[in-house]
C-alpha positions in Angstrom: 124.3 165.9 237.9 123.6 164.4 241.2 120.4 166.2 242.0 117.9 163.8 240.5 119.5 160.9 242.4 118.4 162.4 245.7 115.0 162.6 247.4 112.6 165.1 245.8 111.3 165.9 249.3 108.9 168.7 250.1 110.1 172.2 251.0 109.6 174.6 253.7 107.1 177.4 253.7 107.4 178.7 250.2 108.5 177.4 246.8 112.2 177.3 246.3 113.2 176.8 249.9 113.4 174.2 252.6 113.9 174.3 256.3 117.5 174.7 257.3 119.4 171.5 256.9 122.1 170.2 259.1 124.5 168.6 256.6 125.1 167.9 252.9 123.8 164.4 253.1 120.4 165.9 252.6 119.0 167.2 249.3 118.7 169.5 247.4 122.1 170.5 246.0 122.2 174.3 246.7 122.7 175.4 250.3 122.8 179.1 251.2 124.3 180.1 254.5 123.6 183.4 256.2 126.1 184.1 259.0 123.7 185.1 261.7 120.4 183.8 260.3 121.3 180.1 259.7 121.0 178.3 256.4 118.4 177.4 253.8 118.4 174.7 251.1 116.9 175.5 247.8 114.5 173.3 245.9 115.1 173.7 242.2 112.4 173.6 239.5 110.3 170.5 239.7 111.4 169.5 243.3 109.5 169.9 246.5 107.0 172.8 246.3 108.8 174.5 243.4 106.7 174.2 240.2 108.0 172.1 237.3 109.8 173.8 234.5 107.6 174.6 231.4 108.1 172.2 228.5 108.2 174.9 225.8 111.1 177.0 227.3 114.8 176.3 227.5 116.1 176.5 231.0 119.1 178.6 231.9 121.4 178.9 234.9 120.0 182.4 235.4 116.5 180.9 235.8 117.7 178.6 238.6 119.9 181.3 240.2 116.8 183.4 240.7 115.4 180.8 243.0 118.6 181.1 245.1 118.2 184.9 245.2 114.6 184.5 246.3 115.7 182.4 249.2 117.9 185.2 250.6 116.4 186.7 253.8 116.1 190.5 254.0 119.3 192.0 255.3 121.6 189.0 254.5 124.7 191.0 253.5 127.2 188.1 253.6 126.2 184.9 252.0 127.9 181.5 251.7 126.9 179.1 249.0 127.4 175.3 248.8 126.5 173.4 245.7 126.9 169.8 244.4 127.0 168.8 240.8 124.2 170.8 239.0 123.9 172.7 242.3 127.5 173.8 241.9 126.8 175.3 238.5 123.9 177.2 239.9 125.9 178.3 242.9 128.5 179.7 240.5 125.9 181.6 238.5 124.1 182.9 241.6 127.3 184.0 243.2 128.2 185.9 240.0 124.9 187.6 240.0 125.2 188.5 243.7 128.8 189.9 243.5 129.7 191.7 246.7 127.2 189.8 248.9 128.8 186.3 248.6 131.8 185.7 250.8 132.5 182.1 250.2 131.5 179.4 247.7 131.9 175.6 247.9 131.7 173.7 244.6 131.4 169.9 245.1 132.0 168.2 241.8 130.5 171.1 239.9 129.3 170.4 236.4 129.3 173.5 234.0 129.7 171.2 231.0 129.7 174.1 228.5 133.2 174.9 229.6 134.4 171.6 228.0 133.2 172.7 224.6 134.4 176.2 225.1 137.9 174.9 226.0 138.2 172.2 223.3 137.9 169.2 225.7 136.1 167.2 223.0 136.3 163.7 224.5 135.0 164.9 227.9 132.3 167.0 226.3 131.2 164.1 224.1 130.9 161.9 227.2 128.7 164.4 228.9 126.6 164.9 225.8 126.1 161.1 225.6 124.4 161.2 229.0 122.5 164.3 228.0 121.2 162.6 224.9 120.2 159.6 226.8 118.1 161.7 229.2 116.6 163.7 226.3 115.8 160.6 224.2 114.2 158.3 226.8 112.7 161.2 228.7 110.8 162.4 225.6 109.5 158.8 225.1 108.5 158.6 228.8 110.9 155.7 229.3 112.3 157.1 232.6 113.3 153.8 234.0 115.8 153.2 231.2 117.2 156.8 231.5 117.4 156.3 235.3 119.3 153.1 235.1 122.0 154.6 232.8 122.1 157.8 234.9 122.5 155.9 238.2 125.3 153.6 236.8 127.1 156.5 235.2 127.2 158.8 238.3 127.1 156.2 241.0 129.2 153.4 239.4 128.3 150.2 237.6 125.7 148.2 239.4 124.2 151.2 241.3 120.8 150.7 239.7 120.8 146.9 240.2 121.6 147.4 243.9 118.6 149.7 244.5 115.4 148.3 246.0 112.4 148.3 243.7 110.6 151.2 245.6 113.8 153.2 245.5 114.1 152.8 241.8 110.6 154.2 241.3 111.4 157.3 243.4 114.7 157.7 241.6 113.1 157.6 238.1 110.4 160.1 239.1 113.0 162.4 240.6 115.0 162.4 237.4 112.4 164.1 235.3 113.5 167.7 235.9 116.9 166.7 234.6 115.5 166.8 231.1 115.6 170.6 231.3 118.6 171.0 233.5 120.9 169.9 230.7 120.0 173.0 228.7 121.2 175.2 231.6 124.6 173.6 231.7 125.2 173.4 228.0 123.8 176.8 226.9 125.7 179.0 229.4 128.3 181.3 227.7 130.3 182.9 230.6 134.0 182.6 229.5 136.2 180.3 231.6 138.6 183.2 232.4 135.7 185.3 233.8 134.9 183.0 236.7 138.0 184.0 238.7 136.8 187.6 238.6 133.1 186.8 239.2 133.5 184.5 242.2 135.2 185.3 245.5 138.7 184.3 246.2 137.3 182.2 249.0 136.0 179.6 246.6 136.6 175.9 247.4 136.5 173.3 244.6 136.2 169.8 245.8 136.5 166.8 243.4 137.6 163.2 243.2 140.6 162.7 240.9 139.0 159.4 239.9 135.5 160.8 239.1 134.0 160.7 235.7 136.0 162.3 232.9 133.8 165.4 232.3 134.0 166.4 236.0 137.8 165.7 236.1 138.3 168.0 233.1 136.1 170.8 234.6 138.1 170.7 237.8 141.3 170.9 235.8 140.1 173.9 233.8 139.0 175.7 236.9 142.3 175.0 238.6 144.2 176.4 235.6 142.0 179.5 235.2 141.2 180.4 238.8 144.6 180.0 240.6 143.5 182.0 243.6 140.7 179.5 244.5 141.2 176.6 246.8 141.2 173.1 245.5 140.8 169.9 247.5 140.7 166.3 246.3 138.6 163.7 247.9 137.7 160.0 247.5 134.2 158.7 247.1 133.3 159.6 243.6 130.7 162.0 242.3 128.1 161.0 244.8 130.3 161.5 247.8 128.3 164.5 249.2 125.3 162.1 249.5 127.1 158.8 250.3 130.0 160.1 252.3 128.8 162.9 254.5 131.3 161.8 257.1 134.0 162.8 254.6 132.4 165.9 252.9 130.7 167.6 255.8 133.9 168.3 257.9 135.6 169.8 254.8 132.7 172.1 254.1 132.2 173.1 257.7 135.9 173.8 258.2 136.1 176.0 255.2 133.0 178.0 256.0 134.1 178.6 259.6 137.6 179.5 258.7 138.5 183.2 258.8 138.1 185.0 255.5 141.0 186.6 253.8 
């Protein structure tokens, strides 16, 4: 879930959206492209001008996907979606809800963790749940710096937290707070694995690092097995590559989006 690791920067003119962004080194993690009208980046709940998620309600991928739908301009009849980590899971759900309007989807280290439990990948699911439990436990206690350190070192590699300047740590810990609710969205989803090949367009690109963390590796494997018509590409740089290696990721995404559709 890379989203909280990025800047929780302000949005554009209304909640849920930002001004068009030039590349994926920017946050947030869901980018929506409209062939003639440019692109918009979607602020999720608790980021930028989008209100925080209410404490008493469990969040779902449908809830987040509605933000993506609200960002679509009138008359956008062919939409491309790009999502990283949690943004990838939202892009999947939004594309499924918008069947017929979404021409291409790019999933960068996408994280629908529920698929691990659904498919019996117990070790990978347990590893993901250990991170989830860390966020839930220390977040409930208000000990966000402890949660942030473990989060940063898990997704960014050992020593990531120690390497951050003090002011950056403070921003990182604050930006992590919406993640408390996002775990519910990626563990409560129920769409069967086999359904995704039907729900998403054939022009779906899954990008992952074969040396990324176990849960993401297993998700990529499951999608490759169940969605054989999709396109799969391996990269280096780890889970955070869309943020730390835009020189690597941006050309892959740009080439795919600009290529002729089937």
